[in-house]
N, CA, C and O atoms as a GROMACS GRO file, in nm:
protein
  484
    1MET      N    1  -4.236  -1.707  -6.325
    1MET     CA    2  -4.220  -1.623  -6.196
    1MET      C    3  -4.278  -1.474  -6.223
    1MET      O    4  -4.253  -1.433  -6.337
    2PRO      N    5  -4.346  -1.392  -6.144
    2PRO     CA    6  -4.372  -1.269  -6.149
    2PRO      C    7  -4.233  -1.170  -6.168
    2PRO      O    8  -4.122  -1.206  -6.129
    3PRO      N    9  -4.253  -1.075  -6.217
    3PRO     CA   10  -4.142  -0.976  -6.224
    3PRO      C   11  -4.094  -0.905  -6.107
    3PRO      O   12  -4.171  -0.834  -6.042
    4GLY      N   13  -3.986  -0.918  -6.079
    4GLY     CA   14  -3.924  -0.862  -5.949
    4GLY      C   15  -3.947  -0.706  -5.934
    4GLY      O   16  -3.970  -0.633  -6.030
    5SER      N   17  -3.938  -0.665  -5.804
    5SER     CA   18  -3.975  -0.523  -5.769
    5SER      C   19  -3.820  -0.446  -5.780
    5SER      O   20  -3.818  -0.328  -5.745
    6GLY      N   21  -3.719  -0.495  -5.816
    6GLY     CA   22  -3.619  -0.431  -5.823
    6GLY      C   23  -3.531  -0.423  -5.704
    6GLY      O   24  -3.409  -0.410  -5.707
    7GLY      N   25  -3.601  -0.432  -5.606
    7GLY     CA   26  -3.519  -0.440  -5.455
    7GLY      C   27  -3.464  -0.586  -5.413
    7GLY      O   28  -3.498  -0.677  -5.488
    8PRO      N   29  -3.396  -0.612  -5.320
    8PRO     CA   30  -3.361  -0.725  -5.262
    8PRO      C   31  -3.486  -0.820  -5.202
    8PRO      O   32  -3.574  -0.784  -5.124
    9VAL      N   33  -3.470  -0.930  -5.252
    9VAL     CA   34  -3.574  -1.022  -5.200
    9VAL      C   35  -3.562  -1.048  -5.062
    9VAL      O   36  -3.669  -1.077  -5.007
   10PHE      N   37  -3.444  -1.044  -4.980
   10PHE     CA   38  -3.436  -1.054  -4.840
   10PHE      C   39  -3.382  -0.930  -4.790
   10PHE      O   40  -3.300  -0.857  -4.845
   11GLY      N   41  -3.450  -0.915  -4.662
   11GLY     CA   42  -3.368  -0.790  -4.595
   11GLY      C   43  -3.264  -0.854  -4.502
   11GLY      O   44  -3.223  -0.970  -4.496
   12ALA      N   45  -3.228  -0.725  -4.420
   12ALA     CA   46  -3.139  -0.787  -4.293
   12ALA      C   47  -3.145  -0.655  -4.200
   12ALA      O   48  -3.179  -0.543  -4.238
   13LEU      N   49  -3.106  -0.690  -4.079
   13LEU     CA   50  -3.099  -0.580  -3.983
   13LEU      C   51  -2.960  -0.522  -3.966
   13LEU      O   52  -2.859  -0.592  -3.975
   14ASP      N   53  -2.960  -0.394  -3.943
   14ASP     CA   54  -2.848  -0.304  -3.958
   14ASP      C   55  -2.772  -0.359  -3.828
   14ASP      O   56  -2.825  -0.346  -3.718
   15GLY      N   57  -2.652  -0.418  -3.842
   15GLY     CA   58  -2.569  -0.490  -3.725
   15GLY      C   59  -2.588  -0.621  -3.704
   15GLY      O   60  -2.538  -0.687  -3.613
   16GLY      N   61  -2.685  -0.668  -3.815
   16GLY     CA   62  -2.686  -0.830  -3.815
   16GLY      C   63  -2.785  -0.877  -3.677
   16GLY      O   64  -2.806  -0.812  -3.574
   17TYR      N   65  -2.827  -0.988  -3.709
   17TYR     CA   66  -2.907  -1.069  -3.641
   17TYR      C   67  -2.861  -1.063  -3.466
   17TYR      O   68  -2.945  -1.080  -3.377
   18GLN      N   69  -2.760  -1.045  -3.447
   18GLN     CA   70  -2.700  -1.044  -3.301
   18GLN      C   71  -2.746  -0.930  -3.231
   18GLN      O   72  -2.751  -0.932  -3.109
   19VAL      N   73  -2.779  -0.831  -3.296
   19VAL     CA   74  -2.850  -0.707  -3.235
   19VAL      C   75  -2.975  -0.734  -3.226
   19VAL      O   76  -3.017  -0.667  -3.132
   20LEU      N   77  -3.056  -0.793  -3.269
   20LEU     CA   78  -3.185  -0.863  -3.211
   20LEU      C   79  -3.177  -0.942  -3.110
   20LEU      O   80  -3.246  -0.931  -3.009
   21LEU      N   81  -3.095  -1.024  -3.130
   21LEU     CA   82  -3.085  -1.151  -3.020
   21LEU      C   83  -3.052  -1.085  -2.887
   21LEU      O   84  -3.112  -1.112  -2.783
   22ASP      N   85  -2.948  -0.993  -2.896
   22ASP     CA   86  -2.895  -0.938  -2.762
   22ASP      C   87  -2.994  -0.865  -2.709
   22ASP      O   88  -3.015  -0.879  -2.589
   23GLY      N   89  -3.072  -0.777  -2.784
   23GLY     CA   90  -3.200  -0.701  -2.732
   23GLY      C   91  -3.295  -0.789  -2.680
   23GLY      O   92  -3.350  -0.760  -2.573
   24LEU      N   93  -3.326  -0.904  -2.744
   24LEU     CA   94  -3.437  -0.978  -2.670
   24LEU      C   95  -3.386  -1.019  -2.550
   24LEU      O   96  -3.452  -0.997  -2.448
   25VAL      N   97  -3.264  -1.082  -2.543
   25VAL     CA   98  -3.214  -1.141  -2.427
   25VAL      C   99  -3.212  -1.046  -2.314
   25VAL      O  100  -3.263  -1.073  -2.206
   26ARG      N  101  -3.147  -0.919  -2.344
   26ARG     CA  102  -3.160  -0.812  -2.233
   26ARG      C  103  -3.289  -0.790  -2.201
   26ARG      O  104  -3.302  -0.790  -2.078
   27ARG      N  105  -3.408  -0.767  -2.269
   27ARG     CA  106  -3.547  -0.720  -2.228
   27ARG      C  107  -3.613  -0.834  -2.160
   27ARG      O  108  -3.709  -0.827  -2.084
   28SER      N  109  -3.550  -0.939  -2.196
   28SER     CA  110  -3.633  -1.071  -2.097
   28SER      C  111  -3.574  -1.099  -1.990
   28SER      O  112  -3.619  -1.187  -1.916
   29ARG      N  113  -3.471  -1.036  -1.961
   29ARG     CA  114  -3.402  -1.072  -1.812
   29ARG      C  115  -3.401  -1.230  -1.777
   29ARG      O  116  -3.441  -1.280  -1.672
   30VAL      N  117  -3.347  -1.296  -1.887
   30VAL     CA  118  -3.354  -1.435  -1.885
   30VAL      C  119  -3.212  -1.478  -1.794
   30VAL      O  120  -3.109  -1.410  -1.802
   31HIS      N  121  -3.220  -1.569  -1.729
   31HIS     CA  122  -3.114  -1.656  -1.666
   31HIS      C  123  -3.080  -1.770  -1.752
   31HIS      O  124  -3.147  -1.873  -1.749
   32TRP      N  125  -2.982  -1.757  -1.826
   32TRP     CA  126  -2.919  -1.874  -1.911
   32TRP      C  127  -2.866  -1.981  -1.823
   32TRP      O  128  -2.786  -1.947  -1.736
   33VAL      N  129  -2.898  -2.097  -1.834
   33VAL     CA  130  -2.818  -2.220  -1.773
   33VAL      C  131  -2.816  -2.324  -1.882
   33VAL      O  132  -2.920  -2.353  -1.941
   34ARG      N  133  -2.694  -2.386  -1.911
   34ARG     CA  134  -2.694  -2.502  -1.993
   34ARG      C  135  -2.671  -2.613  -1.898
   34ARG      O  136  -2.584  -2.626  -1.812
   35ALA      N  137  -2.768  -2.690  -1.933
   35ALA     CA  138  -2.768  -2.798  -1.811
   35ALA      C  139  -2.880  -2.935  -1.846
   35ALA      O  140  -2.970  -2.933  -1.929
   36ARG      N  141  -2.855  -3.009  -1.786
   36ARG     CA  142  -2.957  -3.127  -1.815
   36ARG      C  143  -3.066  -3.150  -1.718
   36ARG      O  144  -3.051  -3.137  -1.596
   37VAL      N  145  -3.195  -3.189  -1.786
   37VAL     CA  146  -3.292  -3.213  -1.672
   37VAL      C  147  -3.274  -3.348  -1.601
   37VAL      O  148  -3.267  -3.451  -1.668
   38VAL      N  149  -3.267  -3.349  -1.480
   38VAL     CA  150  -3.264  -3.469  -1.402
   38VAL      C  151  -3.393  -3.532  -1.319
   38VAL      O  152  -3.415  -3.649  -1.288
   39GLN      N  153  -3.462  -3.423  -1.299
   39GLN     CA  154  -3.598  -3.481  -1.226
   39GLN      C  155  -3.711  -3.363  -1.260
   39GLN      O  156  -3.688  -3.246  -1.293
   40LEU      N  157  -3.838  -3.430  -1.243
   40LEU     CA  158  -3.953  -3.349  -1.283
   40LEU      C  159  -4.029  -3.363  -1.160
   40LEU      O  160  -4.068  -3.474  -1.123
   41GLU      N  161  -4.056  -3.238  -1.082
   41GLU     CA  162  -4.152  -3.235  -0.978
   41GLU      C  163  -4.192  -3.094  -0.962
   41GLU      O  164  -4.117  -3.000  -0.988
   42ARG      N  165  -4.306  -3.083  -0.922
   42ARG     CA  166  -4.358  -2.937  -0.892
   42ARG      C  167  -4.270  -2.841  -0.951
   42ARG      O  168  -4.235  -2.749  -0.876
   43GLY      N  169  -4.220  -2.842  -1.081
   43GLY     CA  170  -4.162  -2.740  -1.144
   43GLY      C  171  -4.042  -2.840  -1.221
   43GLY      O  172  -4.066  -2.958  -1.246
   44TRP      N  173  -3.935  -2.788  -1.248
   44TRP     CA  174  -3.831  -2.860  -1.315
   44TRP      C  175  -3.707  -2.826  -1.241
   44TRP      O  176  -3.682  -2.709  -1.210
   45VAL      N  177  -3.609  -2.951  -1.204
   45VAL     CA  178  -3.479  -2.937  -1.135
   45VAL      C  179  -3.368  -2.949  -1.263
   45VAL      O  180  -3.388  -3.041  -1.342
   46LEU      N  181  -3.283  -2.885  -1.279
   46LEU     CA  182  -3.180  -2.917  -1.375
   46LEU      C  183  -3.040  -2.887  -1.306
   46LEU      O  184  -3.014  -2.794  -1.230
   47ARG      N  185  -2.953  -2.991  -1.353
   47ARG     CA  186  -2.823  -2.969  -1.300
   47ARG      C  187  -2.729  -2.936  -1.407
   47ARG      O  188  -2.732  -2.995  -1.515
   48ASP      N  189  -2.643  -2.840  -1.380
   48ASP     CA  190  -2.541  -2.810  -1.468
   48ASP      C  191  -2.404  -2.910  -1.469
   48ASP      O  192  -2.388  -3.003  -1.390
   49GLU      N  193  -2.320  -2.876  -1.563
   49GLU     CA  194  -2.183  -2.953  -1.550
   49GLU      C  195  -2.119  -2.978  -1.424
   49GLU      O  196  -2.074  -3.087  -1.390
   50THR      N  197  -2.116  -2.860  -1.349
   50THR     CA  198  -2.048  -2.856  -1.245
   50THR      C  199  -2.105  -2.900  -1.104
   50THR      O  200  -2.048  -2.896  -0.995
   51GLY      N  201  -2.258  -2.953  -1.141
   51GLY     CA  202  -2.308  -3.024  -1.026
   51GLY      C  203  -2.407  -2.913  -0.953
   51GLY      O  204  -2.465  -2.944  -0.849
   52GLY      N  205  -2.423  -2.791  -1.009
   52GLY     CA  206  -2.498  -2.700  -0.937
   52GLY      C  207  -2.643  -2.735  -0.991
   52GLY      O  208  -2.664  -2.787  -1.100
   53ARG      N  209  -2.734  -2.702  -0.906
   53ARG     CA  210  -2.870  -2.737  -0.915
   53ARG      C  211  -2.971  -2.616  -0.940
   53ARG      O  212  -2.953  -2.509  -0.880
   54TRP      N  213  -3.062  -2.629  -1.015
   54TRP     CA  214  -3.148  -2.505  -1.058
   54TRP      C  215  -3.278  -2.550  -1.062
   54TRP      O  216  -3.309  -2.649  -1.128
   55GLN      N  217  -3.360  -2.482  -0.996
   55GLN     CA  218  -3.513  -2.498  -1.009
   55GLN      C  219  -3.558  -2.392  -1.075
   55GLN      O  220  -3.518  -2.277  -1.058
   56ALA      N  221  -3.659  -2.434  -1.167
   56ALA     CA  222  -3.772  -2.353  -1.228
   56ALA      C  223  -3.882  -2.384  -1.258
   56ALA      O  224  -3.904  -2.503  -1.283
   57ASP      N  225  -3.989  -2.284  -1.266
   57ASP     CA  226  -4.101  -2.291  -1.324
   57ASP      C  227  -4.144  -2.376  -1.468
   57ASP      O  228  -4.239  -2.452  -1.491
   58ALA      N  229  -4.046  -2.336  -1.541
   58ALA     CA  230  -4.060  -2.374  -1.679
   58ALA      C  231  -3.919  -2.390  -1.730
   58ALA      O  232  -3.826  -2.335  -1.671
   59VAL      N  233  -3.899  -2.467  -1.846
   59VAL     CA  234  -3.765  -2.478  -1.921
   59VAL      C  235  -3.793  -2.469  -2.056
   59VAL      O  236  -3.874  -2.551  -2.100
   60ILE      N  237  -3.742  -2.383  -2.138
   60ILE     CA  238  -3.755  -2.362  -2.284
   60ILE      C  239  -3.638  -2.442  -2.339
   60ILE      O  240  -3.521  -2.426  -2.305
   61LEU      N  241  -3.686  -2.534  -2.435
   61LEU     CA  242  -3.570  -2.620  -2.492
   61LEU      C  243  -3.588  -2.564  -2.660
   61LEU      O  244  -3.685  -2.584  -2.733
   62ALA      N  245  -3.473  -2.497  -2.689
   62ALA     CA  246  -3.469  -2.444  -2.830
   62ALA      C  247  -3.373  -2.558  -2.892
   62ALA      O  248  -3.251  -2.550  -2.884
   63VAL      N  249  -3.436  -2.654  -2.948
   63VAL     CA  250  -3.341  -2.738  -3.010
   63VAL      C  251  -3.433  -2.804  -3.137
   63VAL      O  252  -3.555  -2.788  -3.140
   64PRO      N  253  -3.373  -2.866  -3.222
   64PRO     CA  254  -3.431  -2.962  -3.342
   64PRO      C  255  -3.535  -3.058  -3.277
   64PRO      O  256  -3.502  -3.117  -3.174
   65ALA      N  257  -3.650  -3.077  -3.326
   65ALA     CA  258  -3.746  -3.202  -3.274
   65ALA      C  259  -3.671  -3.330  -3.229
   65ALA      O  260  -3.683  -3.382  -3.118
   66PRO      N  261  -3.588  -3.374  -3.337
   66PRO     CA  262  -3.536  -3.513  -3.297
   66PRO      C  263  -3.452  -3.502  -3.182
   66PRO      O  264  -3.448  -3.603  -3.112
   67ARG      N  265  -3.385  -3.406  -3.146
   67ARG     CA  266  -3.309  -3.375  -3.024
   67ARG      C  267  -3.411  -3.350  -2.907
   67ARG      O  268  -3.397  -3.411  -2.802
   68LEU      N  269  -3.499  -3.272  -2.923
   68LEU     CA  270  -3.612  -3.258  -2.829
   68LEU      C  271  -3.664  -3.401  -2.788
   68LEU      O  272  -3.654  -3.434  -2.670
   69ALA      N  273  -3.708  -3.471  -2.861
   69ALA     CA  274  -3.757  -3.611  -2.811
   69ALA      C  275  -3.657  -3.684  -2.744
   69ALA      O  276  -3.693  -3.740  -2.640
   70ARG      N  277  -3.532  -3.698  -2.780
   70ARG     CA  278  -3.441  -3.768  -2.700
   70ARG      C  279  -3.411  -3.684  -2.546
   70ARG      O  280  -3.380  -3.746  -2.444
   71LEU      N  281  -3.424  -3.556  -2.552
   71LEU     CA  282  -3.408  -3.489  -2.429
   71LEU      C  283  -3.532  -3.509  -2.340
   71LEU      O  284  -3.494  -3.508  -2.222
   72VAL      N  285  -3.638  -3.524  -2.347
   72VAL     CA  286  -3.772  -3.538  -2.266
   72VAL      C  287  -3.799  -3.685  -2.268
   72VAL      O  288  -3.892  -3.720  -2.195
   73ASP      N  289  -3.739  -3.776  -2.334
   73ASP     CA  290  -3.774  -3.894  -2.320
   73ASP      C  291  -3.780  -3.955  -2.147
   73ASP      O  292  -3.675  -3.957  -2.083
   74GLY      N  293  -3.866  -3.986  -2.104
   74GLY     CA  294  -3.880  -4.046  -1.966
   74GLY      C  295  -3.921  -3.919  -1.881
   74GLY      O  296  -3.935  -3.944  -1.761
   75ILE      N  297  -3.939  -3.814  -1.910
   75ILE     CA  298  -3.962  -3.702  -1.826
   75ILE      C  299  -4.088  -3.632  -1.865
   75ILE      O  300  -4.168  -3.602  -1.776
   76ALA      N  301  -4.114  -3.605  -1.987
   76ALA     CA  302  -4.241  -3.542  -2.053
   76ALA      C  303  -4.283  -3.625  -2.149
   76ALA      O  304  -4.243  -3.596  -2.262
   77PRO      N  305  -4.368  -3.745  -2.135
   77PRO     CA  306  -4.398  -3.852  -2.232
   77PRO      C  307  -4.496  -3.776  -2.358
   77PRO      O  308  -4.489  -3.804  -2.478
   78ARG      N  309  -4.576  -3.685  -2.304
   78ARG     CA  310  -4.655  -3.642  -2.415
   78ARG      C  311  -4.569  -3.540  -2.507
   78ARG      O  312  -4.588  -3.542  -2.629
   79THR      N  313  -4.486  -3.461  -2.456
   79THR     CA  314  -4.396  -3.395  -2.530
   79THR      C  315  -4.317  -3.480  -2.606
   79THR      O  316  -4.300  -3.449  -2.723
   80HIS      N  317  -4.259  -3.595  -2.558
   80HIS     CA  318  -4.164  -3.675  -2.635
   80HIS      C  319  -4.247  -3.740  -2.753
   80HIS      O  320  -4.195  -3.756  -2.863
   81ALA      N  321  -4.381  -3.776  -2.726
   81ALA     CA  322  -4.463  -3.856  -2.825
   81ALA      C  323  -4.477  -3.747  -2.959
   81ALA      O  324  -4.475  -3.780  -3.077
   82ALA      N  325  -4.491  -3.607  -2.905
   82ALA     CA  326  -4.542  -3.519  -3.027
   82ALA      C  327  -4.422  -3.472  -3.105
   82ALA      O  328  -4.433  -3.439  -3.223
   83ALA      N  329  -4.286  -3.466  -3.026
   83ALA     CA  330  -4.186  -3.442  -3.097
   83ALA      C  331  -4.151  -3.548  -3.177
   83ALA      O  332  -4.116  -3.518  -3.292
   84ARG      N  333  -4.151  -3.670  -3.144
   84ARG     CA  334  -4.110  -3.778  -3.252
   84ARG      C  335  -4.224  -3.767  -3.368
   84ARG      O  336  -4.188  -3.825  -3.471
   85GLN      N  337  -4.334  -3.716  -3.375
   85GLN     CA  338  -4.403  -3.704  -3.494
   85GLN      C  339  -4.377  -3.587  -3.570
   85GLN      O  340  -4.448  -3.566  -3.668
   86ILE      N  341  -4.292  -3.512  -3.543
   86ILE     CA  342  -4.230  -3.392  -3.620
   86ILE      C  343  -4.137  -3.411  -3.726
   86ILE      O  344  -4.021  -3.431  -3.689
   87VAL      N  345  -4.162  -3.409  -3.878
   87VAL     CA  346  -4.070  -3.442  -3.962
   87VAL      C  347  -3.992  -3.334  -4.005
   87VAL      O  348  -4.047  -3.232  -4.047
   88SER      N  349  -3.882  -3.343  -3.999
   88SER     CA  350  -3.804  -3.231  -4.034
   88SER      C  351  -3.710  -3.261  -4.141
   88SER      O  352  -3.676  -3.378  -4.157
   89ALA      N  353  -3.660  -3.159  -4.225
   89ALA     CA  354  -3.563  -3.144  -4.356
   89ALA      C  355  -3.448  -3.100  -4.302
   89ALA      O  356  -3.430  -3.037  -4.198
   90SER      N  357  -3.351  -3.150  -4.405
   90SER     CA  358  -3.215  -3.079  -4.379
   90SER      C  359  -3.242  -2.940  -4.469
   90SER      O  360  -3.321  -2.928  -4.562
   91SER      N  361  -3.150  -2.836  -4.410
   91SER     CA  362  -3.142  -2.726  -4.495
   91SER      C  363  -3.020  -2.673  -4.465
   91SER      O  364  -2.948  -2.712  -4.373
   92ALA      N  365  -2.992  -2.576  -4.550
   92ALA     CA  366  -2.851  -2.488  -4.563
   92ALA      C  367  -2.886  -2.345  -4.551
   92ALA      O  368  -2.977  -2.309  -4.627
   93VAL      N  369  -2.832  -2.246  -4.467
   93VAL     CA  370  -2.838  -2.125  -4.500
   93VAL      C  371  -2.712  -2.044  -4.543
   93VAL      O  372  -2.622  -2.053  -4.460
   94VAL      N  373  -2.684  -1.968  -4.647
   94VAL     CA  374  -2.553  -1.934  -4.660
   94VAL      C  375  -2.574  -1.766  -4.672
   94VAL      O  376  -2.644  -1.709  -4.756
   95ALA      N  377  -2.491  -1.700  -4.560
   95ALA     CA  378  -2.514  -1.549  -4.548
   95ALA      C  379  -2.368  -1.524  -4.591
   95ALA      O  380  -2.275  -1.593  -4.550
   96LEU      N  381  -2.352  -1.409  -4.685
   96LEU     CA  382  -2.230  -1.340  -4.741
   96LEU      C  383  -2.222  -1.193  -4.696
   96LEU      O  384  -2.323  -1.122  -4.699
   97ALA      N  385  -2.106  -1.150  -4.656
   97ALA     CA  386  -2.114  -1.000  -4.618
   97ALA      C  387  -2.033  -0.947  -4.762
   97ALA      O  388  -1.928  -0.996  -4.804
   98VAL      N  389  -2.107  -0.836  -4.827
   98VAL     CA  390  -2.050  -0.783  -4.943
   98VAL      C  391  -2.039  -0.621  -4.923
   98VAL      O  392  -2.120  -0.561  -4.852
   99PRO      N  393  -1.952  -0.565  -4.979
   99PRO     CA  394  -1.929  -0.432  -4.963
   99PRO      C  395  -2.061  -0.344  -5.006
   99PRO      O  396  -2.124  -0.371  -5.109
  100GLY      N  397  -2.096  -0.241  -4.921
  100GLY     CA  398  -2.214  -0.163  -4.978
  100GLY      C  399  -2.206  -0.117  -5.114
  100GLY      O  400  -2.097  -0.094  -5.166
  101GLY      N  401  -2.308  -0.104  -5.170
  101GLY     CA  402  -2.318  -0.064  -5.280
  101GLY      C  403  -2.312  -0.176  -5.395
  101GLY      O  404  -2.323  -0.146  -5.514
  102THR      N  405  -2.294  -0.308  -5.351
  102THR     CA  406  -2.278  -0.412  -5.446
  102THR      C  407  -2.392  -0.440  -5.530
  102THR      O  408  -2.498  -0.456  -5.469
  103ALA      N  409  -2.395  -0.450  -5.648
  103ALA     CA  410  -2.527  -0.488  -5.713
  103ALA      C  411  -2.538  -0.656  -5.725
  103ALA      O  412  -2.453  -0.743  -5.744
  104PHE      N  413  -2.675  -0.658  -5.704
  104PHE     CA  414  -2.715  -0.823  -5.709
  104PHE      C  415  -2.788  -0.835  -5.846
  104PHE      O  416  -2.830  -0.745  -5.918
  105PRO      N  417  -2.792  -0.977  -5.864
  105PRO     CA  418  -2.854  -1.017  -5.962
  105PRO      C  419  -3.002  -0.989  -5.941
  105PRO      O  420  -3.051  -0.968  -5.830
  106HIS      N  421  -3.080  -0.992  -6.067
  106HIS     CA  422  -3.242  -0.968  -6.039
  106HIS      C  423  -3.282  -1.112  -5.969
  106HIS      O  424  -3.377  -1.104  -5.890
  107CYS      N  425  -3.227  -1.231  -5.985
  107CYS     CA  426  -3.300  -1.329  -5.918
  107CYS      C  427  -3.235  -1.387  -5.807
  107CYS      O  428  -3.216  -1.508  -5.804
  108SER      N  429  -3.196  -1.309  -5.712
  108SER     CA  430  -3.113  -1.340  -5.595
  108SER      C  431  -3.209  -1.363  -5.502
  108SER      O  432  -3.302  -1.282  -5.501
  109GLY      N  433  -3.212  -1.473  -5.406
  109GLY     CA  434  -3.278  -1.507  -5.322
  109GLY      C  435  -3.406  -1.583  -5.319
  109GLY      O  436  -3.493  -1.582  -5.232
  110VAL      N  437  -3.400  -1.654  -5.441
  110VAL     CA  438  -3.510  -1.738  -5.472
  110VAL      C  439  -3.488  -1.879  -5.403
  110VAL      O  440  -3.381  -1.939  -5.412
  111LEU      N  441  -3.606  -1.930  -5.329
  111LEU     CA  442  -3.601  -2.083  -5.255
  111LEU      C  443  -3.656  -2.148  -5.331
  111LEU      O  444  -3.746  -2.098  -5.399
  112VAL      N  445  -3.620  -2.279  -5.343
  112VAL     CA  446  -3.658  -2.386  -5.445
  112VAL      C  447  -3.679  -2.527  -5.348
  112VAL      O  448  -3.572  -2.567  -5.303
  113ALA      N  449  -3.767  -2.586  -5.320
  113ALA     CA  450  -3.778  -2.720  -5.253
  113ALA      C  451  -3.713  -2.822  -5.353
  113ALA      O  452  -3.731  -2.797  -5.473
  114GLY      N  453  -3.648  -2.921  -5.325
  114GLY     CA  454  -3.601  -3.014  -5.415
  114GLY      C  455  -3.697  -3.086  -5.490
  114GLY      O  456  -3.661  -3.140  -5.595
  115ASP      N  457  -3.829  -3.095  -5.444
  115ASP     CA  458  -3.913  -3.175  -5.512
  115ASP      C  459  -4.033  -3.064  -5.578
  115ASP      O  460  -4.146  -3.105  -5.608
  116GLU      N  461  -3.995  -2.935  -5.595
  116GLU     CA  462  -4.095  -2.853  -5.646
  116GLU      C  463  -4.036  -2.789  -5.771
  116GLU      O  464  -3.914  -2.794  -5.779
  117SER      N  465  -4.104  -2.729  -5.869
  117SER     CA  466  -4.067  -2.644  -5.954
  117SER      C  467  -4.028  -2.508  -5.884
  117SER      O  468  -4.070  -2.469  -5.775
  118PRO      N  469  -3.932  -2.437  -5.977
  118PRO     CA  470  -3.891  -2.301  -5.928
  118PRO      C  471  -3.980  -2.188  -5.897
  118PRO      O  472  -4.027  -2.135  -5.998
  119HIS      N  473  -4.015  -2.139  -5.791
  119HIS     CA  474  -4.126  -2.046  -5.758
  119HIS      C  475  -4.090  -1.979  -5.654
  119HIS      O  476  -4.030  -2.044  -5.569
  120ALA      N  477  -4.112  -1.849  -5.630
  120ALA     CA  478  -4.093  -1.777  -5.506
  120ALA      C  479  -4.236  -1.688  -5.444
  120ALA      O  480  -4.334  -1.640  -5.502
  121LYS      N  481  -4.196  -1.693  -5.304
  121LYS     CA  482  -4.323  -1.622  -5.252
  121LYS      C  483  -4.291  -1.480  -5.237
  121LYS      O  484  -4.377  -1.402  -5.196
   0.00000   0.00000   0.00000
């Protein structure tokens, strides 16, 4: 492995990623509805758990590929077929809050795939 730079391998946002997410949502002026798609006609028709009906020109489904394939089955055949072709792997992310000024080991943040030799980008 190449020698480290002396600084941390990963950075973080002051205040955490929630600061970024809140800002993106605020600037997008998005209207958030958790609902299931029940019909596809000149746009999308969604129904929420209370029976409320929502019409939209577009819908963003931010879910893992296997779940996407199930959600759009029978509604969007090309998207369903494409999502079924996406291979995904299990992963885990561990985030720790530590006091300011905490010294970190020189090799913190190394990512290693299970079938690869250790290396860092």
